[in-house]
C-alpha positions as CSV (number, residue, x, y, z in Angstrom):
1,X,16.4,3.4,-18.6
2,X,13.9,3.1,-21.3
3,X,12.8,6.0,-23.5
4,X,9.8,5.9,-25.8
5,X,7.7,8.4,-27.7
6,X,4.6,7.4,-29.4
7,X,5.5,4.4,-31.5
8,X,9.3,4.8,-31.2
9,X,11.0,2.8,-28.4
10,X,14.7,3.3,-28.0
11,X,17.0,0.5,-26.9
12,X,17.3,0.3,-23.1
13,X,20.3,2.0,-21.5
14,X,21.8,-0.1,-18.6
15,X,23.1,2.2,-15.9
16,X,26.2,1.0,-14.1
17,X,24.6,1.7,-10.7
18,X,21.5,3.2,-9.2
19,X,21.9,7.0,-9.6
20,X,21.0,8.0,-6.0
21,X,19.5,6.8,-2.7
22,X,15.9,6.9,-4.0
23,X,15.1,3.4,-5.2
24,X,11.7,4.4,-6.4
25,X,10.8,3.7,-10.0
26,X,8.9,6.3,-12.1
27,X,7.0,6.4,-15.3
28,X,6.8,9.9,-16.8
29,X,3.8,10.6,-19.0
30,X,4.0,13.7,-21.3
31,X,0.4,14.1,-22.5
32,X,-2.0,16.6,-23.8
33,X,-5.7,16.8,-23.0
34,X,-5.7,13.9,-20.4
35,X,-6.7,14.3,-16.8
36,X,-4.2,12.9,-14.2
37,X,-7.0,10.9,-12.6
38,X,-7.7,9.2,-15.9
39,X,-4.1,8.1,-16.2
40,X,-4.1,7.0,-12.6
41,X,-7.1,4.8,-13.0
42,X,-5.7,3.3,-16.2
43,X,-2.4,2.5,-14.5
44,X,-4.3,0.8,-11.6
45,X,-6.3,-1.3,-14.0
46,X,-3.2,-2.2,-16.1
47,X,-1.2,-3.3,-12.9
48,X,-4.1,-5.1,-11.4
49,X,-3.9,-2.7,-8.4
50,X,-6.9,-2.0,-6.2
51,X,-8.4,1.5,-6.6
52,X,-6.4,3.8,-4.3
53,X,-3.1,1.7,-4.5
54,X,-1.6,4.2,-6.9
55,X,-1.2,7.9,-6.0
56,X,-0.5,11.1,-7.9
57,X,2.9,12.7,-7.0
58,X,4.2,16.1,-7.9
59,X,7.9,16.2,-8.7
60,X,9.7,19.5,-8.7
61,X,8.6,20.3,-12.3
62,X,5.5,21.6,-13.9
63,X,3.7,18.3,-13.9
64,X,2.2,15.6,-11.7
65,X,2.9,11.9,-11.8
66,X,1.5,8.6,-10.7
67,X,3.2,6.4,-8.1
68,X,2.2,2.8,-7.4
């Protein structure tokens, strides 16, 4: 588990086991004045993914996320 905010990156926390059955990995972006599609396209470019390889997902909170 890695937490970072702005320029501060905290030491990683190594979990003893995977917390549940869902083996997906998530990046959570807490942003202001950025459109989800802009974040999505940036992630695709950063990962070398083809356009459309990543998708916006909506977890059960007041935000949306990106899944690749």
